[in-house]
N, C-alpha and C positions, 0 to 999 in steps of 0.2 A: 918430474919436478926440476930434475937437474938441466934437462934441455930447456925447460921455461926459464930458468935463471940466466941462461946465456944470452937471451934477447930481452928479458924484462930487468931493468934495473930497480934497485931498492924495492923489492917486493914487500918488505917489512912496512913501507909506508902506507900501501894498500891494505894490509891487515890492521895497521893502527887506525887507518880511517874508517874500518868496519867497526873496529872496537868504540871509536869516539861516536859515530852515528847510531850504533845499535843501543849503546848505553844511554844515549840521551832520551830514548824513549821512556825510561823512568821519569825524567824531568817532567815530559808531557803528561803522563799518567798521573803523577803526584802534583801537577800543576804548580811546579816551582817557578820563581821568577828571579830576576837580579841579574846584574852585570856579569857575573861569573857564569850563570846559566846561559845568557846570550853567547857568551864565547863558546861554551860548550856545545851549543847547538850548531855553530858554525864550524866547530872543529873537524867533523866527520868530512864534509866537502872539501874544507880547506886542505886537509891532508890527501885527498884525492887529487886536488890541484898540484899539490907538491909533488906527488907520485908522478903525475902528468908531466910536470916540468922535467923532472929527472929523466924521464923517458923520451922526452922530445928531442928528435933528430932532424925533424923537417918544419916547414911552416904549419903544416896540418897538425903536427904534435903540439905546437906552441898554440893553435887554435883550440884544441880541445882543453888545453891547460886554462886558457883565458876563460872558457865557458864555465868550467869547474870554480875557477877565482870568482867569477861573477855571481855564482850561486852561492858561494860562501859568504861573499859581501852581502848579498840579498837576506840570506838567512839572518845575518846579525842586524842589518838594518830593520828588517821588518819588526823585530822586538825592540830594538835600542833606540831607533829613532821614530820609524813611521812606516805605514804601509805603502804609501806613494813613493818613497825613496827605495824601499826594498823592491818593489814591482819594478821600478826602473832599472835597477842593477840587474835584476832576472831577465828583462826585456832585452838588455845589451847583449847578455849572453845567449839568449834565445837567438838573436841575429847573427852572432857569429857562428852558432851552431848550424843554422840554415845554411850560410854560406859554405861551411865545410862539408855538410852533407851532399849539397848540390855540387860539389867539386869532386863528390865520389858517389855519383849516381849509378845504381846497379845497372849493367848492360841490359840484362833481359828480367822482365818481371811476368809472373803468371798473371792470368786475368783476374784471379782473386787479390793478389798482391796490387796490383795496379787499381783495382777498385777501392781498396782500404784507403790507399795513398789519397785518392780523389775525394773520397766520402769523409775522411777524417775531419776536415775543417768544418763543413757545412753541419755535419752531425754534432760536433762539439758545440757550435754556435747556437743550434736549435736547443740543445741540453741546457746551456748555460743560461739562455733565454727563459727557458721555463722555471729553472731553479732560482733565478734571481727576481722574479717577478714581485716578490714580497719586500724587496729591499728598496732603499732609496733610489730615485731615477738616475742620479750621478753615479752612484755605486753600481747600478746594474750596467750603465753604459760603460763604465770603466771595466767591469767584469768581462763584458762581451769583447771589447776590444783587446784586452789582454789575452783573452782565450784564443782570440784569433791568431795571435803570435805564437802561444803555446802549442796550439794544434798545427800550425804550420811547420814548426818544429818537429812535431812529433811525426807529421806525414813525410817530411824530408828524411827523417831518420829511418823510417819504416822502407823508404824505397832506395835508400843508400846501399852501397856494397858491404857496408860493416854488418856483422852477425845480426841477424834479426832477433834470435832468440837472447841476445844480450842488449845491444844497442837499441833495436827497434822495439822489443817489449819495453825496455827501461824507459824510452821517451813516451811510450803509450802509458805507463805507470804514472810517470811525471804529470802527463795531462789529467789523468783520473784523480790524482791527488788536488790538483787545483779545482776541478769540478766539485769535489767534496767540501773544499773550502767555502765556494759559492753556495752550495747547497746549505751549509750551515749559516753563512751571512744571510741568506735569503729566507731563513726559517723553515726550509723545506725539511732539513734534518737537525735533530737536537746535537748541540756540540757536544754533549755526552756521548754521542755515537761516533761522531766523526773524529774525535780525538784518538779514537783507536784505529783509525784508517789513514789519515792524512800524512803523519809523518813516515810510518812504514812504507807507504806507496812511494812517496817522495823520496826518501833517501835510498830505498830498494831501487828506485829509478835510476837516480843519479850514479849508484854504484855499478849497476848495469851497464849505462850508457859509457862511464869512463872505463869499465873493463873491456868492453867490445872495442872501443876505438883505441885506447892507448896499446892495448895487447896487439891489436892487428897491425898497427903503424910500426910499432917497434919490432914485431917479427919480420915485417917487410923489409924494414930497413937493415936488419942484420943478414936477411936472405932475399936480395932482390930478385935473384933469378927464380924464386918460387914465391913471388910476392902476390898472392892475391886472398882477398878478404874470404872468410869462411861463408858458406851459403847460408848458414845458420837456419 
């Protein structure tokens, strides 16, 4: 822990983010609503964004901070303003994340890793098409378009050099959370079921993404001679 504190700044912000995001699950289960609840929802990822800002030493560090900031804004907009506005904020964050991950592509991939990278987008599109067939046509098309962006982000994260057991899996959990949302909206799964799955998958995914990227970049900035992301 002492060595970690040398290259990670304000680790308490990361712990506060976990507390905020984890505790919000009570509001999900109890179906609370209101302005304060909307802010509570955004607090976890907003604190991850703050932690990323404090640890940002390079453009890449600022990019992951922007990704988390867009996620926090999207969390708030989805409930406080509307789904379209929230999805737009997330889409901007995913676009920044894709650029970041492509800047840090893994030099060598195993056959299975490469296959998952290529298959993530088409498989996600097939799944969301099947899940959203019961939804209105315009909602189904929006779900397919948005899923393409999220799946591309997840594929880029998986094939990046950031730790796969944090950033890679975190991005896949994020994708899974959205697929459960569309399963609920399309009537494939009851909201009484998906409410237990969406938030843990989403926030857990965001936390793992931030942990993998922020910690890797911070460690490398303080020890450039040994700077290489974990094989994860």
